[in-house]
Each structure stands twice: as structure tokens, then as C-alpha cells.
ZAMARGU-4260 file (C-alpha; in steps of 0.2 Angstrom, whole numbers, plus 5000, padded with zeros to 4 digits):
<rodrens>
0) 5672/5505/5298 | 5685/5510/5310 | 5679/5518/5326 | 5687/5527/5341 | 5677/5528/5356
5) 5683/5541/5368 | 5679/5541/5387 | 5683/5550/5402 | 5674/5537/5414 | 5683/5536/5431
10) 5669/5523/5438 | 5667/5506/5432 | 5651/5503/5440 | 5643/5519/5433 | 5626/5517/5421
15) 5635/5527/5409 | 5651/5516/5409 | 5639/5501/5407 | 5632/5509/5392 | 5648/5513/5383
20) 5653/5495/5386 | 5636/5489/5378 | 5639/5501/5363 | 5657/5494/5361 | 5652/5477/5363
25) 5638/5481/5349 | 5651/5487/5337 | 5661/5472/5339 | 5645/5460/5337 | 5642/5469/5321
30) 5660/5467/5315 | 5666/5484/5317 | 5684/5487/5322 | 5683/5497/5338 | 5695/5504/5351
35) 5690/5512/5367 | 5703/5526/5374 | 5702/5532/5392 | 5705/5550/5395 | 5709/5552/5414
40) 5700/5534/5416 | 5709/5522/5427 | 5714/5503/5429 | 5696/5498/5436 | 5687/5506/5420
45) 5700/5497/5408 | 5697/5481/5416 | 5678/5482/5414 | 5681/5484/5396 | 5694/5472/5393
50) 5684/5458/5402 | 5670/5459/5390 | 5684/5458/5376 | 5684/5477/5372 | 5701/5483/5367
55) 5705/5497/5378 | 5720/5508/5380 | 5723/5520/5395 | 5731/5535/5387 | 5739/5539/5405
60) 5739/5529/5420 | 5747/5543/5431 | 5742/5542/5450 | 5735/5560/5449 | 5719/5561/5440
65) 5722/5580/5432 | 5740/5573/5427 | 5732/5557/5420 | 5719/5568/5411 | 5732/5579/5403
70) 5744/5567/5397 | 5729/5558/5390 | 5725/5572/5380 | 5743/5574/5373 | 5744/5557/5368
75) 5728/5556/5360 | 5731/5570/5348 | 5746/5560/5341 | 5733/5546/5337 | 5716/5553/5333
80) 5718/5558/5314 | 5719/5540/5308 | 5701/5537/5313 | 5686/5537/5301 | 5673/5537/5316
85) 5676/5546/5333 | 5663/5542/5346 | 5664/5557/5359 | 5658/5548/5375 | 5660/5562/5388
90) 5653/5580/5390 | 5667/5590/5396 | 5667/5606/5384 | 5685/5608/5386 | 5690/5593/5381
95) 5678/5592/5367 | 5685/5609/5361 | 5702/5602/5360 | 5697/5587/5349 | 5687/5597/5337
100) 5704/5608/5336 | 5715/5592/5332 | 5704/5580/5324 | 5705/5576/5305 | 5692/5585/5297
105) 5687/5571/5286 | 5682/5561/5302 | 5665/5558/5307 | 5662/5566/5324 | 5649/5557/5335
110) 5643/5562/5350 | 5629/5555/5363 | 5619/5564/5377 | 5608/5554/5389 | 5603/5569/5399
115) 5598/5588/5396 | 5615/5597/5393 | 5608/5611/5404 | 5604/5603/5420 | 5616/5613/5430
120) 5613/5630/5420 | 5615/5635/5402 | 5629/5628/5393 | 5634/5641/5381 | 5650/5635/5375
125) 5644/5616/5374 | 5629/5620/5364 | 5641/5630/5351 | 5653/5614/5351 | 5638/5603/5346
130) 5635/5613/5331 | 5652/5606/5325 | 5648/5588/5327 | 5643/5577/5313 | 5630/5567/5322
135) 5622/5568/5339 | 5615/5553/5348 | 5601/5556/5360 | 5591/5544/5372 | 5575/5553/5370
140) 5564/5564/5358 | 5565/5577/5373 | 5583/5580/5371 | 5583/5579/5352 | 5569/5595/5353
145) 5582/5603/5365 | 5595/5602/5351 | 5585/5607/5338 | 5579/5623/5347 | 5598/5626/5350
150) 5602/5626/5332 | 5606/5608/5327 | 5598/5603/5311 | 5586/5588/5313 | 5593/5578/5301
155) 5610/5577/5311 | 5602/5570/5326 | 5597/5551/5329 | 5588/5544/5344 | 5597/5530/5352
160) 5587/5522/5367 | 5593/5513/5383 | 5603/5497/5379 | 5601/5480/5388 | 5615/5466/5387
165) 5605/5450/5388 | 5620/5440/5393 | 5622/5450/5409 | 5606/5442/5415 | 5608/5423/5410
170) 5616/5409/5416 | 5616/5403/5434 | 5612/5418/5444 | 5598/5412/5455 | 5604/5408/5473
175) 5595/5394/5483 | 5589/5405/5497 | 5571/5408/5497 | 5573/5427/5504 | 5561/5440/5497
180) 5567/5458/5495 | 5565/5473/5485 | 5579/5481/5476 | 5583/5498/5470 | 5601/5501/5460
185) 5607/5517/5455 | 5615/5533/5461 | 5612/5539/5478 | 5613/5557/5474 | 5601/5569/5480
190) 5583/5565/5475 | 5587/5561/5457 | 5578/5544/5458 | 5565/5548/5471 | 5573/5539/5486
195) 5564/5549/5498 | 5548/5545/5490 | 5553/5527/5489 | 5557/5526/5508 | 5540/5535/5511
200) 5531/5521/5501 | 5541/5507/5508 | 5536/5512/5525 | 5518/5510/5521 | 5521/5494/5511
205) 5531/5488/5527 | 5515/5491/5538 | 5506/5479/5528 | 5520/5466/5523 | 5533/5466/5536
210) 5544/5452/5530 | 5551/5459/5514 | 5566/5472/5516 | 5572/5486/5505 | 5590/5484/5497
215) 5597/5501/5492 | 5611/5497/5481 | 5623/5511/5476 | 5634/5525/5482 | 5637/5543/5481
220) 5649/5558/5485 | 5634/5567/5492 | 5635/5562/5509 | 5624/5576/5515 | 5608/5570/5507
225) 5613/5551/5510 | 5612/5555/5528 | 5596/5564/5527 | 5589/5547/5519 | 5597/5537/5532
230) 5589/5549/5546 | 5572/5546/5538 | 5574/5527/5538 | 5579/5529/5556 | 5565/5541/5559
235) 5553/5527/5554 | 5561/5513/5564 | 5566/5503/5549 | 5583/5502/5550 | 5581/5484/5551
240) 5571/5484/5534 | 5581/5496/5525 | 5598/5489/5520 | 5610/5501/5512 | 5621/5490/5501
245) 5634/5503/5496 | 5643/5502/5480 | 5643/5484/5473 | 5655/5477/5460 | 5648/5478/5441
250) 5649/5460/5440 | 5638/5456/5456 | 5624/5468/5452 | 5615/5456/5440 | 5614/5443/5453
255) 5607/5456/5466 | 5593/5461/5454 | 5589/5445/5447 | 5587/5437/5465 | 5575/5452/5470
260) 5555/5450/5471 | 5553/5466/5463 | 5563/5480/5457 | 5558/5499/5461 | 5562/5515/5454
265) 5551/5531/5460 | 5558/5546/5450 | 5549/5561/5452 | 5541/5571/5438 | 5557/5585/5435
270) 5566/5591/5421 | 5579/5579/5422 | 5567/5564/5422 | 5557/5572/5408 | 5573/5571/5396
275) 5581/5556/5402 | 5578/5536/5400 | 5585/5527/5416 | 5596/5513/5409 | 5592/5504/5425
280) 5575/5501/5419 | 5583/5491/5404 | 5592/5480/5417 | 5578/5479/5429 | 5566/5473/5414
285) 5579/5461/5408 | 5578/5450/5424 | 5561/5445/5420 | 5555/5452/5439 | 5542/5463/5442
290) 5546/5480/5439 | 5537/5495/5448 | 5542/5512/5443 | 5534/5530/5441 | 5527/5537/5423
295) 5541/5548/5419 | 5549/5554/5404 | 5546/5543/5388 | 5544/5526/5397 | 5526/5524/5392
300) 5531/5526/5374 | 5539/5509/5375 | 5531/5500/5391 | 5513/5496/5395 | 5506/5497/5413
305) 5500/5479/5419 | 5509/5471/5403 | 5527/5474/5404 | 5529/5484/5421 | 5517/5492/5434
310) 5517/5511/5432 | 5513/5524/5447 | 5510/5542/5444 | 5526/5552/5451 | 5526/5560/5468
315) 5512/5548/5476 | 5521/5537/5489 | 5504/5530/5495 | 5500/5525/5476 | 5518/5517/5475
320) 5514/5508/5491 | 5499/5501/5486 | 5507/5494/5469 | 5520/5487/5478 | 5507/5477/5490
325) 5496/5474/5474 | 5512/5465/5466 | 5516/5455/5482 | 5498/5450/5485 | 5495/5444/5466
330) 5513/5439/5464 | 5509/5424/5451 | 5501/5438/5440 | 5515/5450/5444 | 5529/5437/5438
335) 5519/5436/5421 | 5520/5454/5419 | 5538/5454/5422 | 5542/5439/5409 | 5532/5451/5397
340) 5544/5465/5402 | 5559/5455/5399 | 5553/5450/5381 | 5551/5469/5378 | 5567/5472/5383
345) 5575/5460/5373 | 5566/5463/5357 | 5566/5484/5360 | 5582/5487/5368 | 5595/5473/5363
350) 5612/5481/5360 | 5616/5471/5347 | 5601/5475/5338 | 5601/5494/5342 | 5619/5496/5337
355) 5616/5488/5320 | 5602/5502/5317 | 5616/5515/5321 | 5628/5508/5310 | 5615/5508/5295
360) 5613/5527/5299 | 5631/5530/5300 | 5634/5521/5283 | 5619/5532/5275 | 5627/5546/5282
365) 5644/5545/5274 | 5635/5540/5258
</rodrens>
């Protein structure tokens, strides 16, 4: 089996770049010949893959991102016909259409969605293009249902859940300090992950337990909403207790998570959350630390409250604060729940196991 994985990733520390790295490593660990090609990607993305031992080629390294993408497409078209399987790890409709025009018709086209395609309005061209793909991977049943409703045959859709790379959270990551802190790690855009609710909940938690800060790890181009969040923190007088860490190098994130006393995600119950399956939950669980998160999407199809994690109903900062307080007041029990969550993550979401299942599906498709 020979696979070409195409990506337009431009940030090496993004959740989806991490997912593609896990997918590529999973193919490698299962003895599949894989090459990752970057369309419009940069050296940071290239290095992230290469540091994991994954063959990566930058199809263009022009300084201008548009020239880089354009030259990359031209160079791709000279190579793409030699691959039996082509994994389309991006969602840009124009580039997808170009690939469809020039690909070898005997190649198997694999496309993946980890969020609803119509989050920013109806994707008419995109939905039409998807009918020409051989296999569509979806991270949830909700997205699978979306595609079926838009005319995709059910037998072409494969559920490919979140992935965990246990090696990222093993080894000597624990520091020697006794600092306690709560950590959120992810995209700081708008209120996708419920950061305003999280700050509201933390204020109530802080009134009870004042010596545990909240670390917010991540960056955003949405400076307007980031400033609103900082203004909320300032309004609560929590400037010393809510620490904005900003963007952290991909290799440093596991250490931040493993050394946290608890990990949190307060996603609201909205359309995006109902279709998605946040990859950060897998990383949180892999640390073995207590995880407090809202019950959104299909998380409770895999995880059980007070057994693998601590669930809170979305949109209720008071309940979230109460759960956090409970975790810290019953910490030995909370650590047992965290350990159970780690076992669940390693069993259900191990990237090697999940990619092996996918390979079996690909073989059955070809037969």
C-alpha cells in the first residue's frame, strides 16, 4: 500500500496538524509506505512531521503564501498519478477540484472531515465534490449523517474517531515543582470552546480555592474576542490568577498538560460542538490527570461520568465551578478517575490501533 497524504497546514501546533501527524505515524507503524506533501505549508510544518520520522516534502517554499500554494499545486500535478491512495487532508474546495481533475482515475481518494462542512454557510461546491471521493472519513456519527443527507452513499463513509499518541505523554515530563494549576489548551477563537463560560466558572472556583491559577494555552487571530476575554478577566480582578500563555511550541504542550492538576473544556452546546469531537480531549485523557468537560457531541458515547472523566452540562458555569471544587476537595479519587480515563484513551483512541482498522477498511474497499 502506497499513500500520498496532502495537507495545506500552515501551523505546526494546530490540532489538525497534530491529527495528521498521528495518522501518518499510524500508517508507518502499520508498515504502509506514506509520503506527506505540503501545499502552501511552511518549514515549521515540515519540521514537525520530519521530527516524528515522517517523510515530508514541501512542494514549494516560496516566501509568499499564495505563490507557495500555486507553485505547490503545479508540482503536485506532476507526481499525483503514481499513488494508489491519496489522502486529502484539507477542505479547500478549489484545490480539491483541481486534484479531482488531474488525479489518476484508478487512485482511491480519501477525504476527512472533523467538523460540519456548513459551519460557515452552505457549501454547495464542496458537497458536490464530495460525491466524487471514494471514501470519506468522519470523526462522528453526526457528520456521517450530514453527508448521507447530502447524497453520499453510507458505504463510502467510515467513522474515524479522535486519535491519541501515547508516546507524547510518556517519559520524564513531570517537573519537580509542587505548583498546582488548571489548564485549558486549544484555539482561543471566539467562544468555540466556551472560554467565557470557563472564566465565569473559574471566578466561582477561585472564591473557594484561591491558590490554584488557570492557564489558558493557545493563540488566535481573533484579537477582538481575545481582548473581550481579557477584559472579563480584568473585570473579575483575576489578572494574577488567569494566565494567558499564548502559543506554545508543539513539543512543550505535553509537559504543560501532564503537570496540570486538572484539565478543562467548557464547550457550549452549539451546532459545531454537536458535530465535532475535540482532539484535545484525547490529549487531556492521555495525561492521566482529572478531566472536567461539558457533555457535548458524542463524548458520552465513549466516556462515563465519574469513571473516565467528570461531565458537566454545557452552559452552566455554576455547575462547572462546583465540579472543579469537588475534584480538588476529593483529589485522590479524582486521580483514580484520571487514571481510568488514560486507560480508556489508550484502548479506544490509540492511533496505531485506529489506523490499523482503517487500513483493513481500505483493503476491503479495494477488493
